[in-house]
N, C-alpha and C positions, 0 to 999 in steps of 0.2 A: 342854435343847434350845433352840437359837437360834430366836427367832420372826422372822416376816417383817419386822416393824417394826424389828428390830434389824439388818437387812441393808441397807446403803446402797451406792450405786455406787462410792464410793471414788475414788482418784486413781492415776494411772500412775507418779508419782514420789514417793519413791524406790522402787527395786526392793526386793523382799523384804518382811518384816514391819516395820512402824513402829508403835511403841507411843505412844498418846496417852492423855490422862486419861479420855476417853470409851470408848476401845476400841483396836482394832488395824486398820491398813490393810495389805492385802496387794497386791503387784503382781508379776506374772509376765510375762516376755517369751516369746512363742511366735509366731513368724512364720507357721508352717504349721499350727498347731493350729486345729481347727474347733469344738471343744467343750472347755471347761475347767470343772472343779469343784474347789472347795476342800473338803477332807475334814478333819474334826476327830476327835481321839481322846481318850478319857478316861484310858486307862492305857498305860503304856509297853509292856506285853505284849499289847495288843489286836491281833488279826489284822484285824478289820473296824472301820471308823470308826464313831463314834457318830452322826455326821451328815454328809451329803453336801450341799453347797451349790452348785448349778449356777450358773454365771455367764452373765448375759444378754449376747449379743454386741453388743447395742445399748447397754445401760446400763452394762455392766461392761467395755467394751473401748475403748481409744484407740489407733489405729494397730495396732501389733503387741503392745500391752500389755494384759493382762487384769488387772482390779483390783476389789477389793471392800473395804468397811469394815464390820467387825463390832462393833457396840456391846457393851460389857460384857466383851469378852475382855481378858485380862491377860497379863503376862509369865509364861512357863512353859507356855503352851498348846501341846499337841502337835498337829501338823497335817501335811498333805502335799497333793499335787495329783493329780488324774486328768485326763489330756488325750487327746482323740481327734483323729484326723487321718489323713492318707494312710499306707498301709502299702506303701511302695515302696522296698525296700532298695537298689535300684540308684541311687536318688536320695538315699540317706541318710535316708529316712523310715521309722521303725519304731514308729509310734504304736500304742498298745494302751490303750483306755479302761479296761481292768480293772486295769492296773498302778498301784501306789501309788508316786508320784514325789516325791523330795525337792525342796525349794525350793532352787535353786542359789544363792540369795542369803541363805539362812538363816545365822545366826551360831552355831548349835548343832545337833547331830544326836545323837539318842539311838539306841543300838543295843540292842535287847532282849536280855536274858540268854539267852532261848531261841532267838535268831536262828541259823538255819542256812542258808547260801547255797544249798545244793543241793536244798532241799525247800521246800514251802509252809509257811513259818513266819511269825511276827509280823514285819512289815517295819520297816526303819529309819524313823524319824520326825524331821521337823524340829521345832525348838522355838523359840517366840517368845522373843526376848531383847531387853531394852531396854539399848542401849549409850549412850544419850544422856547419862547422868550419870557416865560413866566418868571417873575422875580420872587424867589423864596426868602429874600431879605435875611440871608444868613441863618435861617431857621435850622435848628439842629435837634436831634433827639435829646431828651433830658437825662436819660440813663438813670432814672430814679429807681432804687430797689423796690421790688413789689411789696415788701413788708412795710414800706413807708408810704405806700400809695393808697389814697382814699378816692374811690371812683364814684362819680355822680352820673347816673344814667338819666338822659333827658330826651324829650321830644322837642325838636328845634322850634316848631311853631307854638306848641303848647306852653313852653317854658316862659315866654315873654308876651304872649298875645293878650293877656288880661291887663286892664289899665293899672292894676296894682303893681305891675312891673316897674312903673315909674318912667317908662320909655315913651317916646313920641309915637304917634300913629304910624309914621313911616318906618319905624324900627321894630315895632312889636311884631312878633311872629317870624322874624327873619334871622339869617345867619349873623348879620351885623348886630342884631339885638342881643344875641348870645355873647358876642365879643364885648358889648357894652357892660354886660353883667359879670365879667371876669373878676373885677374887684370884690363883688359880693360873694362869689364862689370862693375866692381866696380867704375871705373873712370867716367862712364856714369851715375852713381847713381842707377844702377840696383840692386835690393835686392833679386829678385827671378827669376828663369828661368823656363819657361813652354815649355817642349819639344813636338814638333809635333810627331806623332806616332813613337815610338822607338822599339815596339815589332815586332816579326817576321811577315812579310807579303810577299805575292807573287808579286815580281816585274814584273811578266808577266801578272798580272791580269789587263788588259787594252786593248784598241783597238789595232789591228795589226799595227806594226810599231812604237808603242809608248812604254813608260816605266812607270810603276807605281812608280813615284818618291816620292809621298807624303805618301804612306803607309796606305791609308784608307780602306784597305781590309785585316784586320789582320787574321792570321791563328793560332796564339798562343799568348795569352795575357801575359803570364808569361815568355816568351823567348825573350831576347833582339835580335833585328835584327843585324846580324853581317856583312852583305854585302850590301852596298848601291850602288855599281856600276851596270850599266846596264848589262843585260845578253848578251851572245854572241849567238844570234839567227840567223840562216840562213834560 
């Protein structure tokens, strides 16, 4: 349980969770939100949060940014938000303080194994990720003129998931599988790859009995989708 002394005002920038040696800073933009709470979970399958931390509109708000710093939190912490505000659909406002909301700036989202979109099940949860030490390996833009560019649009999972891709079972339908096929793409004269939605989406966001294969209902634009397999829905 996070004690009161471990909860500090935090800062508005940058958005999302930012990991420091002492803890994690959270910042959320909500222009029309009137009450915001950070909620923490212990387990991926939890339906209810372990702790709800209400944010003070005086101490934890700068303009339209709600923020808080939690001492002692580390990478891997499961969290979300609850936000209250006007319920005026005609104006685009559908606030409900009971709803568990993903952080739109989170870099990772966990979908519980027992998640079912149509019933009251464990909600999706944002995950604190530290990207500060990511090694870009001197990766640089190619600066290739557009008239010399040949773009290949692909679905990451569909591109290699068939056995005729020549990849192992472990690589088929994965990001690594696409990397393995780069020489093949180069042989075709492809100079750029345009990926169909690769951010986290709800694969159950579709008519009953179907699967949202293409991913055109994103739930988090900064979190790569980690599971392209159809859900086990009964």
